[in-house]
VOPAGU-2260 file (C-alpha; in pm, 1 decimal, decimal comma):
REM VOPAGU-2260
SITE   aa  ch    i         X         Y         Z
SITE  MET   A    0   -4306,3   -4995,5    4237,5
SITE  LYS   A    1   -4462,8   -5035,0    3898,8
SITE  GLU   A    2   -4689,8   -4734,0    3959,0
SITE  GLU   A    3   -4388,4   -4532,0    4073,5
SITE  GLY   A    4   -4208,7   -4629,7    3754,4
SITE  VAL   A    5   -4498,2   -4507,2    3542,1
SITE  PHE   A    6   -4518,7   -4182,3    3740,0
SITE  PHE   A    7   -4146,8   -4110,6    3712,5
SITE  ARG   A    8   -4149,4   -4192,2    3341,9
SITE  PHE   A    9   -4428,5   -3940,3    3303,5
SITE  LEU   A   10   -4227,2   -3676,8    3490,2
SITE  LYS   A   11   -3918,1   -3758,3    3283,6
SITE  THR   A   12   -4115,3   -3721,6    2960,8
SITE  LEU   A   13   -4270,4   -3396,1    3079,3
SITE  TYR   A   14   -3928,3   -3259,8    3172,0
SITE  GLY   A   15   -3783,8   -3372,8    2838,2
SITE  LEU   A   16   -4063,6   -3201,2    2646,1
SITE  GLY   A   17   -4013,5   -2879,4    2842,6
SITE  GLU   A   18   -3638,9   -2887,1    2782,5
SITE  LEU   A   19   -3689,9   -2957,2    2411,6
SITE  PHE   A   20   -3939,4   -2669,2    2392,7
SITE  MET   A   21   -3692,9   -2420,7    2539,8
SITE  LYS   A   22   -3407,0   -2542,4    2319,0
SITE  SER   A   23   -3618,2   -2525,6    2003,3
SITE  LEU   A   24   -3714,2   -2165,4    2083,1
SITE  ARG   A   25   -3354,9   -2068,6    2162,0
SITE  TYR   A   26   -3197,2   -2233,8    1860,2
SITE  GLY   A   27   -3482,0   -2135,4    1629,2
SITE  VAL   A   28   -3382,4   -1768,0    1629,7
SITE  LYS   A   29   -3008,0   -1821,3    1598,7
SITE  LYS   A   30   -2821,0   -1831,0    1269,5
SITE  PRO   A   31   -2812,7   -2030,5    1052,3
SITE  LEU   A   32   -3193,0   -2035,8    1031,3
SITE  TYR   A   33   -3223,3   -2329,1     786,7
SITE  LEU   A   34   -3499,0   -2147,9     595,7
SITE  ARG   A   35   -3501,0   -2412,8     324,9
SITE  ASP   A   36   -3573,9   -2683,9     582,2
SITE  ILE   A   37   -3850,6   -2472,0     732,8
SITE  LEU   A   38   -4013,6   -2416,7     393,2
SITE  GLU   A   39   -3988,6   -2786,5     309,1
SITE  GLN   A   40   -4154,9   -2875,7     638,3
SITE  MET   A   41   -4426,0   -2613,6     582,2
SITE  ASP   A   42   -4500,6   -2773,1     246,9
SITE  SER   A   43   -4503,4   -3123,4     394,9
SITE  ILE   A   44   -4709,3   -3030,2     699,2
SITE  GLY   A   45   -4940,9   -2771,7     547,5
SITE  VAL   A   46   -4994,2   -2824,5     176,2
SITE  ASN   A   47   -4988,1   -3204,0     190,6
SITE  SER   A   48   -5238,2   -3204,1     478,0
SITE  LEU   A   49   -5498,7   -3000,6     287,5
SITE  PRO   A   50   -5691,1   -3297,9     138,1
SITE  ILE   A   51   -5746,0   -3473,2     471,8
SITE  VAL   A   52   -5831,9   -3143,3     644,1
SITE  PHE   A   53   -6074,1   -3054,1     364,8
SITE  LEU   A   54   -6257,9   -3387,2     377,3
SITE  THR   A   55   -6267,2   -3405,4     757,7
SITE  THR   A   56   -6402,8   -3055,6     815,1
SITE  LEU   A   57   -6642,1   -3063,6     517,1
SITE  PHE   A   58   -6824,8   -3373,6     636,4
SITE  THR   A   59   -6808,3   -3261,9     998,8
SITE  GLY   A   60   -6985,8   -2938,4     908,1
SITE  MET   A   61   -7239,1   -3130,7     700,7
SITE  VAL   A   62   -7325,9   -3383,9     969,5
SITE  LEU   A   63   -7330,3   -3111,9    1236,7
SITE  ALA   A   64   -7584,7   -2912,8    1035,5
SITE  LEU   A   65   -7790,3   -3222,9     955,5
SITE  GLN   A   66   -7816,4   -3351,3    1311,8
SITE  SER   A   67   -7858,7   -3011,1    1478,9
SITE  GLY   A   68   -8117,4   -2905,4    1220,2
SITE  VAL   A   69   -8337,4   -3204,0    1299,8
SITE  VAL   A   70   -8322,0   -3136,2    1674,1
SITE  MET   A   71   -8360,3   -2757,5    1648,0
SITE  ALA   A   72   -8662,4   -2797,1    1419,6
SITE  ARG   A   73   -8853,1   -2944,7    1716,1
SITE  PHE   A   74   -8821,4   -2611,2    1894,6
SITE  GLY   A   75   -8880,6   -2393,3    1591,5
SITE  ALA   A   76   -8519,1   -2278,9    1582,7
SITE  LYS   A   77   -8403,9   -2449,8    1263,9
SITE  MET   A   78   -8304,5   -2118,6    1107,0
SITE  TYR   A   79   -8022,4   -2083,7    1360,5
SITE  VAL   A   80   -7832,3   -2386,8    1233,6
SITE  GLY   A   81   -7572,0   -2152,1    1085,2
SITE  THR   A   82   -7507,6   -2003,6    1429,6
SITE  LEU   A   83   -7446,8   -2344,8    1582,8
SITE  VAL   A   84   -7227,7   -2469,9    1298,5
SITE  SER   A   85   -7012,0   -2157,2    1278,5
SITE  THR   A   86   -6949,2   -2119,5    1652,1
SITE  SER   A   87   -6887,5   -2492,1    1695,9
SITE  MET   A   88   -6644,0   -2509,7    1406,3
SITE  ILE   A   89   -6452,2   -2192,1    1491,1
SITE  ARG   A   90   -6425,2   -2235,2    1867,7
SITE  GLU   A   91   -6397,8   -2611,2    1907,2
SITE  MET   A   92   -6450,4   -2859,2    1626,1
SITE  GLY   A   93   -6217,1   -2698,3    1373,9
SITE  PRO   A   94   -5907,2   -2660,6    1594,4
SITE  VAL   A   95   -5944,0   -3001,9    1758,2
SITE  LEU   A   96   -6027,1   -3204,1    1447,6
SITE  VAL   A   97   -5752,4   -3045,1    1239,2
SITE  ALA   A   98   -5501,5   -3096,0    1521,5
SITE  LEU   A   99   -5596,4   -3463,4    1559,2
SITE  MET   A  100   -5568,1   -3522,3    1183,9
SITE  VAL   A  101   -5229,8   -3349,6    1170,1
SITE  ALA   A  102   -5113,4   -3539,9    1479,7
SITE  GLY   A  103   -5196,7   -3868,6    1309,5
SITE  ARG   A  104   -5037,0   -3775,5     980,4
SITE  VAL   A  105   -4756,5   -3531,9    1057,4
SITE  GLY   A  106   -4672,5   -3626,3    1417,1
SITE  ALA   A  107   -4626,6   -3989,3    1320,6
SITE  GLY   A  108   -4412,6   -3889,2    1022,5
SITE  ILE   A  109   -4187,9   -3668,3    1234,1
SITE  THR   A  110   -4133,2   -3945,6    1487,4
SITE  ALA   A  111   -4065,5   -4208,9    1221,6
SITE  GLU   A  112   -3819,9   -3985,3    1035,6
SITE  ILE   A  113   -3621,3   -3870,9    1337,5
SITE  GLY   A  114   -3647,8   -4212,4    1503,0
SITE  SER   A  115   -3500,5   -4379,8    1195,5
SITE  MET   A  116   -3213,3   -4130,9    1199,7
SITE  LYS   A  117   -3159,7   -4203,6    1568,8
SITE  VAL   A  118   -3138,4   -4583,4    1541,7
SITE  THR   A  119   -2915,2   -4563,2    1233,2
SITE  GLU   A  120   -2682,6   -4320,9    1418,0
SITE  GLN   A  121   -2734,2   -4038,5    1167,9
SITE  ILE   A  122   -2800,1   -3798,1    1455,4
SITE  ASP   A  123   -2465,2   -3892,4    1608,5
SITE  ALA   A  124   -2309,4   -3823,4    1269,3
SITE  LEU   A  125   -2463,5   -3474,6    1269,4
SITE  ARG   A  126   -2308,7   -3404,9    1608,7
SITE  ALA   A  127   -1972,6   -3532,8    1484,4
SITE  LEU   A  128   -1993,1   -3287,1    1194,6
SITE  GLY   A  129   -2059,8   -2999,9    1435,4
SITE  THR   A  130   -2430,9   -2965,3    1353,0
SITE  ASN   A  131   -2677,4   -2924,3    1638,0
SITE  PRO   A  132   -2956,5   -3182,6    1580,8
SITE  ILE   A  133   -3206,2   -2973,6    1778,2
SITE  LYS   A  134   -3148,8   -2675,1    1551,3
SITE  LYS   A  135   -3131,2   -2880,2    1231,7
SITE  LEU   A  136   -3411,6   -3130,7    1293,4
SITE  VAL   A  137   -3638,9   -3004,5    1571,9
SITE  ALA   A  138   -3657,2   -2624,8    1533,4
SITE  PRO   A  139   -3766,5   -2625,6    1164,7
SITE  ARG   A  140   -4039,6   -2881,0    1234,1
SITE  VAL   A  141   -4168,0   -2693,2    1538,0
SITE  MET   A  142   -4173,1   -2360,2    1354,5
SITE  ALA   A  143   -4340,5   -2508,4    1046,2
SITE  THR   A  144   -4611,5   -2683,4    1250,7
SITE  VAL   A  145   -4687,7   -2377,5    1461,7
SITE  ILE   A  146   -4715,1   -2161,5    1148,1
SITE  MET   A  147   -4918,1   -2401,0     933,8
SITE  LEU   A  148   -5164,3   -2545,6    1186,3
SITE  PRO   A  149   -5353,5   -2215,5    1241,2
SITE  ILE   A  150   -5370,9   -2169,7     863,8
SITE  LEU   A  151   -5505,9   -2522,0     817,9
SITE  THR   A  152   -5755,3   -2458,4    1097,1
SITE  VAL   A  153   -5887,9   -2139,9     936,2
SITE  ILE   A  154   -5927,6   -2324,8     606,3
SITE  GLY   A  155   -6099,1   -2610,6     788,4
SITE  ASP   A  156   -6337,8   -2371,1     964,5
SITE  ILE   A  157   -6440,1   -2213,4     634,3
SITE  VAL   A  158   -6487,2   -2551,2     467,0
SITE  GLY   A  159   -6691,1   -2680,9     763,0
SITE  ILE   A  160   -6919,7   -2377,1     755,3
SITE  LEU   A  161   -6964,7   -2421,5     379,5
SITE  GLY   A  162   -7051,9   -2787,0     440,7
SITE  GLY   A  163   -7318,7   -2676,9     687,4
SITE  TRP   A  164   -7450,0   -2432,0     427,8
SITE  LEU   A  165   -7484,7   -2710,9     168,0
SITE  ILE   A  166   -7693,4   -2924,4     403,0
SITE  SER   A  167   -7898,1   -2624,8     518,9
SITE  LEU   A  168   -7976,3   -2535,8     158,6
SITE  TRP   A  169   -8047,2   -2884,3      25,9
SITE  SER   A  170   -8193,1   -3073,4     322,1
SITE  LEU   A  171   -8322,6   -2819,4     575,2
SITE  GLY   A  172   -8480,7   -2564,0     344,8
SITE  ILE   A  173   -8279,5   -2272,0     485,7
SITE  THR   A  174   -8198,1   -2002,3     232,9
SITE  THR   A  175   -7847,1   -1877,8     168,8
SITE  SER   A  176   -7938,2   -1531,6     296,7
SITE  ILE   A  177   -8063,1   -1658,3     632,9
SITE  TYR   A  178   -7766,9   -1892,0     676,7
SITE  ARG   A  179   -7518,9   -1615,0     593,8
SITE  HIS   A  180   -7677,6   -1372,3     839,1
SITE  THR   A  181   -7691,8   -1626,6    1122,2
SITE  VAL   A  182   -7322,1   -1694,4    1068,0
SITE  LEU   A  183   -7191,6   -1339,4    1026,7
SITE  ASP   A  184   -7408,3   -1181,8    1296,0
SITE  VAL   A  185   -7298,4   -1418,9    1571,4
SITE  VAL   A  186   -6925,1   -1472,7    1510,7
SITE  THR   A  187   -6723,0   -1238,4    1734,0
SITE  MET   A  188   -6356,4   -1150,3    1768,4
SITE  ASP   A  189   -6344,9   -1367,2    2082,1
SITE  ASP   A  190   -6447,7   -1666,8    1872,4
SITE  ILE   A  191   -6177,9   -1592,4    1615,4
SITE  LEU   A  192   -5908,3   -1544,1    1882,0
SITE  THR   A  193   -6004,8   -1871,9    2047,4
SITE  GLY   A  194   -5996,8   -2050,1    1712,0
SITE  VAL   A  195   -5647,1   -1917,1    1636,3
SITE  ILE   A  196   -5479,8   -1948,9    1977,8
SITE  LYS   A  197   -5576,1   -2314,6    2018,9
SITE  PRO   A  198   -5403,7   -2444,2    1702,0
SITE  ILE   A  199   -5086,7   -2253,4    1792,6
SITE  VAL   A  200   -5069,9   -2442,7    2122,3
SITE  PHE   A  201   -5165,9   -2769,1    1951,4
SITE  GLY   A  202   -4890,3   -2710,8    1695,9
SITE  PHE   A  203   -4630,4   -2700,6    1972,0
SITE  ILE   A  204   -4773,9   -3020,0    2123,6
SITE  ILE   A  205   -4773,0   -3216,0    1797,2
SITE  SER   A  206   -4424,0   -3113,2    1686,1
SITE  LEU   A  207   -4255,7   -3139,4    2026,6
SITE  VAL   A  208   -4405,8   -3479,1    2108,2
SITE  GLY   A  209   -4316,7   -3609,4    1762,9
SITE  CYS   A  210   -3957,5   -3484,0    1785,9
SITE  TYR   A  211   -3911,2   -3601,2    2144,2
SITE  MET   A  212   -4038,3   -3951,1    2070,3
SITE  GLY   A  213   -3809,9   -3967,7    1768,5
SITE  LEU   A  214   -3501,6   -3848,3    1958,8
SITE  THR   A  215   -3560,3   -4100,6    2240,1
SITE  THR   A  216   -3617,3   -4395,1    2006,1
SITE  SER   A  217   -3413,0   -4708,8    2066,8
SITE  GLY   A  218   -3429,6   -5072,8    1970,7
SITE  GLY   A  219   -3400,4   -5062,1    1593,1
SITE  THR   A  220   -3696,4   -5069,2    1355,9
SITE  LYS   A  221   -3923,5   -5217,1    1622,8
SITE  GLY   A  222   -3846,1   -4920,3    1843,8
SITE  VAL   A  223   -3932,6   -4681,3    1559,8
SITE  GLY   A  224   -4275,2   -4840,7    1524,2
SITE  SER   A  225   -4333,4   -4827,9    1899,6
SITE  SER   A  226   -4228,4   -4462,1    1919,8
SITE  THR   A  227   -4454,1   -4371,2    1627,4
SITE  THR   A  228   -4754,7   -4528,3    1798,2
SITE  LYS   A  229   -4672,3   -4355,3    2127,4
SITE  SER   A  230   -4635,1   -4024,1    1948,9
SITE  VAL   A  231   -4984,5   -4035,8    1799,7
SITE  VAL   A  232   -5144,5   -4153,6    2123,9
SITE  VAL   A  233   -4966,9   -3899,8    2346,1
SITE  SER   A  234   -5030,3   -3613,4    2103,5
SITE  SER   A  235   -5399,2   -3695,3    2065,1
SITE  ILE   A  236   -5463,5   -3732,2    2438,0
SITE  SER   A  237   -5262,9   -3418,3    2515,4
SITE  ILE   A  238   -5461,9   -3219,1    2258,8
SITE  LEU   A  239   -5792,9   -3323,9    2414,3
SITE  ILE   A  240   -5676,8   -3253,1    2770,3
SITE  VAL   A  241   -5515,5   -2919,3    2686,5
SITE  ASP   A  242   -5821,0   -2822,4    2480,7
SITE  PHE   A  243   -6043,3   -2838,2    2789,5
SITE  PHE   A  244   -5816,7   -2636,1    3016,3
SITE  LEU   A  245   -5719,3   -2390,7    2743,0
SITE  GLY   A  246   -6083,9   -2341,4    2648,9
SITE  LYS   A  247   -6176,4   -2276,3    3011,1
SITE  LEU   A  248   -5885,9   -2033,2    3047,5
SITE  LEU   A  249   -5976,7   -1844,0    2729,8
SITE  LEU   A  250   -6341,2   -1818,3    2831,9
SITE  ALA   A  251   -6239,2   -1673,3    3168,4
SITE  PHE   A  252   -5983,9   -1435,6    3016,9
SITE  LEU   A  253   -6193,2   -1309,6    2725,7
SITE  ALA   A  254   -6490,5   -1252,9    2955,7
SITE  TYR   A  255   -6292,6    -978,6    3132,0
SITE  THR   A  256   -6145,3    -809,0    2823,8
């Protein structure tokens, strides 16, 4: 019975996320658009996340170049460190790392904010005033996350590649010219498409999970803390699972285009 309870809770959550997704899309294009709320969320999600994205991707690119350079030097292929760093950052490391950082910072914040409004009955007050909470609270956050996460990912990719260049120049003895050519000559449009499509999907996951956990919060301040923890865990696991299947799907699709 306990396993059935877990299974049905999973199905209920999955159904709730799907329903919230459809409502956020429907209400997101209807007037009023709450452009001010969207811009505020874009600033909170995007601009305020730049420092953590910068540091995470910079040191990821640096350690990726350092470790791969040592291994590739054994086979006389050290000059291709730029190829490995650029393709890894653009196709995989950049989208996933940025999404996980944003899920921890932004997803938790969304859940805590909406969850606090839920337990203090502010959401009920919005309904009483004739305001749709999905349109007012959920749609702006979903739109802002989906817009800003690809931008953060592109910035993170560039910073990660620059981090790899620093290590290649200082520690591996690879010139700037060689590193630049091994990066530019290997990056294809398929790599760029993969690196942009993934964060769009991850943006929906982070924002929808955060909003759903906030809207289903109960039990006062303790419930808010529990929902915030669940939001980060569910978002992070979902990102990793979806990343595998989405990556496999994109590889299959782009191979035939």
